[in-house]
N, C-alpha and C positions, 0 to 999 in steps of 0.2 A: 704254237710253238714255245712253251714257257723256256726262258733262259734264267740259267743262276744269277746272283746276284755278287754284283764282286764286292758291292759297300750297301750298307743298311743300317739303319738307326729308327728309331723312334723318336719325335720329337712335339710342345707346345704347337699349338697353330700359331698362337703370337706371345708376345712377352706381354704377364699377367702382373697387374699391383691390386692386390686386393685393397677395395675399396669401405671407408671406416662412413657410419654415419652421418657425417659432419657431409662427405660428400655430397651424396644425396639431399641432405635439407639446402646445399648450397645451390645444385641445381636446382632445385624446387623452386626456390626462391627466386633466380636469377629469371629461370624461365615466365614465373609467372607474370613478374616486373614486365618483362619484355613484351610479352602476353597481350598486359593490360594497356600498354601503351599503346602498343598495334591498334587496340580497339578503342582506347580512348581516338584516336586519328581517324579512325574507321578504315582501316587496314585488315580487314576481317580473315580473307584470305591469306595471310601475313602471320597476324595470332595465330590463328589455327595449324600454321605450319612448324608455329615454332611451337607450340604445343605439341605434334605430332615428330614435329625429330628430337625435341628431350626426352618422348615415350621412350624412344626407339635409341639413343642413346644410352638411358637406364637400363633397357634390356640388354642389350650389348652390352654393356660395362659388369653387368651383374654376374653372367654368366663365365664360369675359369674356360680354359680352351680345348678343343681337345687333341688329344693324340694322335699325331697323323706320320704315317710309315712312309720313308723315304728310301730310294734303293737308287744306285746306281749299275748298271748292268749293259751288258753289248749290245742292246741295241738302243736304249737313252736312258735319261732319267725319271723315274715315277717316283709320284707326289701323291699319296692315299691310290688312287685307282686309275690317276693320267698319266698317262705316256707319254713324255716330251721326246721324241726319236733326235735322236745328235743330228741326221741332216739337217730338222729346223732350227738348231741352234749355233750362233755367229761363236759365239766367245763364254768366257765364267771371267769371274772376278772373286777371289775370296780378300777382303779386306782384314787387315789382319788387326786392327786398331780400334774396333766398332764392339761395343757389347748390346746385344746378344750377338757372337758369334750367328753368321749369315753365309750365303754363297748367290751372286750374281749371276746370274743367267740372260745371256741378251738374243732375245731371237730374230728369226729373222720374219717373222710373222707382225702385221701391220698393224692390226690392235691389242694386241699384249708383244709389247716391245721390250718388255723386262720380266724377267722371273725370281722374286726374291726365295730363297728357300732360307 
């Protein structure tokens, strides 16, 4: 049963800062230094972990955020394709002094106590 949105908007997934080539060089140099020290001291797994973590960081940082659809309707709050029903939410808070603006929802779920929009 479809419901009419009371309020709806589109917003980026996270706050994005464009990275300059110097940032990538710094991450690469620091990563190689830490991995080299780990390999010298015989911590092969730590060295491999540092390399994989840095690769994941660079890949994630290089992509701009997706634009996500947000909606408040009479059943709950919709983020992208996920509905958070009002019966599973305890409270909400809108901090007025923070940038970027956000809505903090307190959920009754154990493994996801806070949802930040």
